[in-house]
Every structure is written in structure tokens, then in C-alpha cells.
N, C-alpha and C positions, 0 to 999 in steps of 0.2 A: 610231333609238333606241327608238321606240315598239314596233316589231316585236320587237326584242331583249328588251325588258322583258316583253312578252306571252309570249314563249317561255319565259323564265325562270320566270314565274309558273305556267305550265302544267306545266313539269317539276316544280316544287315540289309542286303538287297531286297529281300522279301518284305522287311518292315518298311523300308522306304517306298516300295511299290504299293503297299497297303495304305500308307498315309496319303499317297497321291490319288487314291480312289480308283475305281474300275476304269481300265483303259487308259491310265495316265502313267507317265514316266517322269522320273526325277532327273532333270538335266540342269545344266548351268544357266540356261535362259530363264527357267522357272525360279531359280534361286536369285538371280539378279532382279527379277520382277518383284519377288517378295521382299527383298531388302530395300528396294526403292519406293515401295508403297507408302511408308509413313511420311516421306518427305513432303508430298503435296498436302497431306493432312496437317502437318505442323505448319506449313506455310499458310494454309487457309486460316488456322487459328491465330497466327501472328497478324494476318491482315484484318481479322475481325477485331483484334484489340487495338489496331491502329485507327486514327481518325478517318472519317469517310473521305475527306479531301486529300489525305496523304501528307498534310503539312504538319510535320513533327514539331516544328518550332512553335507553332501556335498552341499545340497541345501540351507544351512543356516537356517534349521528349528529347529531340536532338539539341535543343537550345540549353538543356540542363536547368531550366527555370521551372519551379513548381507553380501551378496555377494560383493566382491571388485568392486569399480567403475572403469570404463575404464579410462586409462590415455592417455592424448594427449600431446605428446612431439614433439617439433619443434627442429630440428637439423641444425646446421650451421658448415660447413667444410671450412678449408682454407689450401691451398697447395702452397708451394714455390718451384720453379724450377730454377736452375742455368745452363744455356745452352750456347754453343758457339753462337756467334752472328748470324751465318748463319742458325742456327737451330731454332731460336726463332719464326720467322714468319711461317715456315712450321708446327711447333708443335702447335702453336696457331690456325692456320687454320684447322689442323686435328681435334682438339678438338671441334671447332665450327661445322665442318661437321658431326662429330659423334653425336653431340647433335641434329642437325637439322634432321639427318637421323632417329633418334629415334622417332621423332614426338613431337608435342606440348603437348600431353597428358603424355609423359614420361619425356621430357627434353625441356627446352626453354632457349635461351640465353637472358639475360636481359641487358648486357652491355659488350663491348669489345673495347680495344684500344691498339695502339702500337706506340711508339716513337723511332725514330732512331736519335741518337745524332751524330754519326760519323760512319766510316766504321767498327770500332771495338767495338762499344757500342750501345746497344739498350735495350729497356724494353717494356713489354706488360702486359696486365691484362685481365682477363676473369671472368665474373660473370654470373652464370646460376642457374636455379632451376630445380631439377630433382627428380625422385622417389628415395627412399633410396636404392633400389636394383641397379639402374643404377649408382648411386654415389659410392656404394660399389665396383661395378665392375670397375669403372673408377679409383678409388684410389688403388685398388689391382694391377693394371697394370701400375701405374704411375712411380714406381721406375725402372721397366724394360725398360719402354719407355725412361726415362732420361738416363739410362746407354747406351741404343742403340744410342742415340744422342750425346754420350760422354759428358754427363752432370751429374747432381746430384740433389737430393732432399734436399733443405735447411731447410724447416720447414713443419710440418703437424700438424693441430690442429682441434679438434672437440669440439663444445660447444652445450649444450642442454638447452632448455627453456621449462618449464612445463606450458602448456596452458590449463590444465584440468579445473581449476576453472573458467577461462574466458569463455570457451566453454560451460560448464554446466550452468553457470549463464545466458549467452546470450540465450541458448536454452530454459531455463525455462521462461525467460522474453518473448521470442517469442511466446511460447505456451499460456502464459497468455494473451498477446495482441490478439492472434488469437481467443481465447475464447471470449474476450470482443468484438472483431469485429463481431463474429457470433451473439452475443446477440443484438448488436446495429442494425445489418441488420434485425434480426427478429423483433425487436421493430419497425423499420420503416415499415416493411411489415404488421404487425398485428395491430398496434395501431397508426393510423395516427395522432390523437390529433390535437392540435392547430398549427397554422403556426409557432409561436415562438418556440414551443417545437420541431417541425420538424427541424427547422433550427439549434437549439442547438444540436439535435441528429446528424444531418449531419456534423456539425463542429467537434463534438467529434469523429465521424467515420472517418473523413478525418485525424484528428490527429493520430488516432490509425493506419490507413493505412500507414502514413508516418513513424511511429515508427516501424511498421512491416518491411517495406522496409529497414530501417536503420539496424535493427537487422539481417535481412537476409544477407545484405552486410557484416556486421561485422563477422557473422558466416562463410560466404564463405571465407573471407580473413584468418580467423584463421584456418579453415580446410585446406586451401591451404598450409599454412605454415607447417601443420602437414603432409599432404600427399606428399608434394614436398619440400625436404630439399634444403638449399642454399649452393652453392659451389663457392668459389673464388680462382682463380689460378693466381699467379704472376710469371712472367718470367723476369729474370735478366741475364746480360751478364757474361759469364765465360771468364775471361781474359786469353789470351795466353802470357806466359812470354817472348817470343821472337817476339811478334807482334809489329807493329809500335805504337800501342796505349800504350804498356808498356813503351816505350822510350819517350813518349810524354812529361811527366813532365821534363825530362832532356833537351829536345829541347826547351821547354818553358822557362826554366831557362836561357839557353844561349841566346835565342832570346830577352829576357827582361833584359839582363845584363846591357846595357847602360842606359836603362830606370831606373832600380833600382839604378845604380850609381848616376845618376843625381838626383834622389829623395833623396838619402842619403846626397849628397852635399847640396842640397836645405834645408834639415832639419838642417844641421850644420850651414849654413849661417843664417837661421832664428833664431836658438838658440843664435848665437853670437850677432845678431842684437838686440834681446830682452835683453840679459844680459849685453851688453856694457854700458848702463847708470849706471847700478848698480856697475859695475867694477870701473867706473870713480868716483862715489860717495864714494865707499869703499877706493879707493886710496887716495882721498882727506882727509878722516878721519885719515888714517894711517900716512900721511905726517904731519898733524897737531899734532898728538900724538908724533911722533918721534922728530920733530923739535922744538916744542914749549912746550908741556906739560911734556914730559919725562925728558928733561934737568933740568927743575926747580925742579922736584921731586928729582933728584939725588943731586942737590946742597943743598937742604934742609936736606937730609939725611947725607951729608958729613959735 
């Protein structure tokens, strides 16, 4: 047993010497250095994951607070302008030209129309989508533009819709579908399998591709609403007190005088024709009461 133990010890020493390389020896100092080597590497990795300024509270580390999620807000603006009838069309066309000049990446007109009812009355409307900066600049100069055209601003409104949940949810579903798409494509490439299995995998891949396209379209529409706000502008006529249109109700009244008189007479005649039978019937009952019934009552009382 002693000889066997001695041989095993000698073999162990030789193996350790061979691992140390030529001219090296295995001692306690080398062991301590090899054990301490991973510590600086782990510390370096930890420092790489930490913020550059070392402030853990701002990064949501030591404070225990998760960083705030980005919010996606879609804004809608409406503006009402009351202008002289001669200034409505030039103002509308000026706004359309300003939007077209900015380019489709900044502003695009979605709808515009104008109705002219008479020489003194007209109305128009404009709908467009533009970046928040362009709309802010447009709204800031709207009041001065209305005053320059001898008009006024009648209303101004801004509404906001939070699309954060919809965008984050759609983006998460898109990433999940893309991951599934990659796995299905890898499955088709690496594992051919039977024909039935291949067809089933291809059908699932086609369904996933359709879902991905739908989610991409939804995300694009939602992001467009966030990136480009909606603006609607309405134009109405500012009436002139001494204009022909201001006196038009009076002219209409004189013009329809005989028509209204004939209508009133017709209503009276119609009412008389409807009530005449009832008047005759009521007169008959009154005559019977006065001539036949009432005298008998008086004689009985006397």
C-alpha cells in the first residue's frame, strides 16, 4: 500500500509540473493568482453595465424606480375664422399653398372645400396633417392674419389622445410574431420532415407573415398620428351691416307679403270650413234648449 501511494503521489507531481509548462512550478502563489484573476474581470463587466457617471438613482438602479416609458400623444387642433366674404377664398388658398410648400413630410392637405351661397355669403373648410412645429407656427400667426384681413378668430381648440398603450402593445406583438417567423423559417430550412408537416409549417408561416404586415400597418398609422397632428380650419362670413345681404331679410319679407297674406286667408277659410258643421250643430242644441226645454222648466218652478 505504501509503494502504491508513493507512486500515485509521484504521478501527481509530474502531472502538475507538466501543466505548469517547462521550467515552471506549482506553488501556493500561482494558485492564489489564478483564483484572484476573475475578480477584476467581473468588476470591469459590472462597471460597464453601470451608468457612465456612476449615479445609480438616475438610472433607476439604487433608487428602485424603473425608467419612465416614452409617451405617444396624438394632438388634434381646430380653428375657426370669421372673415369678409372677399377674403375667404384668398385666405384658404394661402393656407393650402403654405402647406404644399412645406412638403408632404412636414404638411399634407387631406381635404378642402368652399361653398359660395351669394355675393355676400360663403363658407370654407380645410383639413390637414402636419408636424407639431409647423402647426404651432401656423396657429401663432393665425390671429394676426385674421386681423390683417379685417376678420377675427371665433374658436380655437386642442385635444390630445394618449396612444402609448396601443403603440407599445402593437410593437410587442410585432416582435413576438417576428421571433416566431424566424423560428418557422429555421424549422423549414433545417428540418424538412414529412410533406404534411412541411405544409402545416408553411401555412403557419403564411399566417404569421400576414399578422406581421397587419401589425406594421397599424403601427405606421399610430406613429403617423403622433408624428403629424391634425388641424381643421373653418372659414365663415363676417357680415357687413350696410351690405345688401344685411337688408335681404327685409326685402324677402316685402317680396313675400302677398304670398303670406294669401296663406293666412287660406288658413282662416280652412278653419271656418272645418268649424261650420260644429257651429250649426251647436246652434241647433241652443235653439232646442231655449225654445222647448227652458220654458217648461220655468213653468214648473212658477
